[in-house]
Structures are given as structure tokens and as C-alpha cells.
C-alpha positions, 0 to 999 in steps of 0.5 A: 500500500502506498498513499502520497498526499500532496496540496498543502501549503500556507494559506490565509484565514478564509482561504482555500486548498484542495488536497490530493492523495495518490493511492497504489498497491491495492484495489482503491475502489474496494475500500472507504477512504478517510482523511485525518489530521494531526495538529502540532502537538496533539493526536490524529483528528478524523476528518472525513470519509467517503464510501467506495462509490463516492456517494456516501460521505461523512464529516467531523463536526468541526467541518460544518459545510467547509470541506468536501471529500471526493474520490476519482476511482479511475484515477486511484485519487482522493481529494479534500477540497477545504474552504473557509479555513481557519487557523485551527485548521493548521496540521499534517493531513493524512489520507487513510485506508480502513486498516490505518495505512497512511502516507507521510502527509501534507501540511496546511498552515493557515495564518495571516 
């Protein structure tokens, strides 16, 4: 299993970022996929999960309509569109499989 996240960066409060995760080494469209994050000095926090066909999505309460998870099974890619970002969203974001495999993460920093 290989997961490679990208798309993070530095953005001002209220800004947007689109994270991507390239998956390989397993049958991507057989599995629900998730995003989790880890803020400095804190544990992993679940962000969002998407079903195998992309029709079913779930989000952490803190998202409140700001993030959208999606997937492209033809490309074996997972995405997280993040809008109206807040400083509290600053974290390393990881895509994960149901077994807990994750990549190296991508850093998101929200600061003015």
C-alpha cells in the first residue's frame, strides 16, 4: 500500500486548498477512504470519510460545511477541498485506508 498526499501549503484565514492523495498497491475502489489530521502537539483527528462509490460521505463536526471529500476511482485518487480555512485547521493531513495505512502527510498552515 502506498499513499502520497499533496496540495498543502500556507494560506490566509478564509482561503482554500485542495488536497490530493494518490493511492497504489491495493484495489482502491474496494475501500472506503478517509482523511485525518494531526495538529502540532496533538493526536490524530478524523476529518472525513467517503464510501467506495463516492456517494456516501461523512465529516467531523468541526468541518461544518467547509470541506468536501471526493474520489476518482479511475485515477486511484482521493481529494479534500477545503474552503473558509481557519487557523485551527493548521495540521498535517493524511489520507488513510480502513486498516490505518497512511502516507507521509501534507502540511496545511492557516495564518495571516
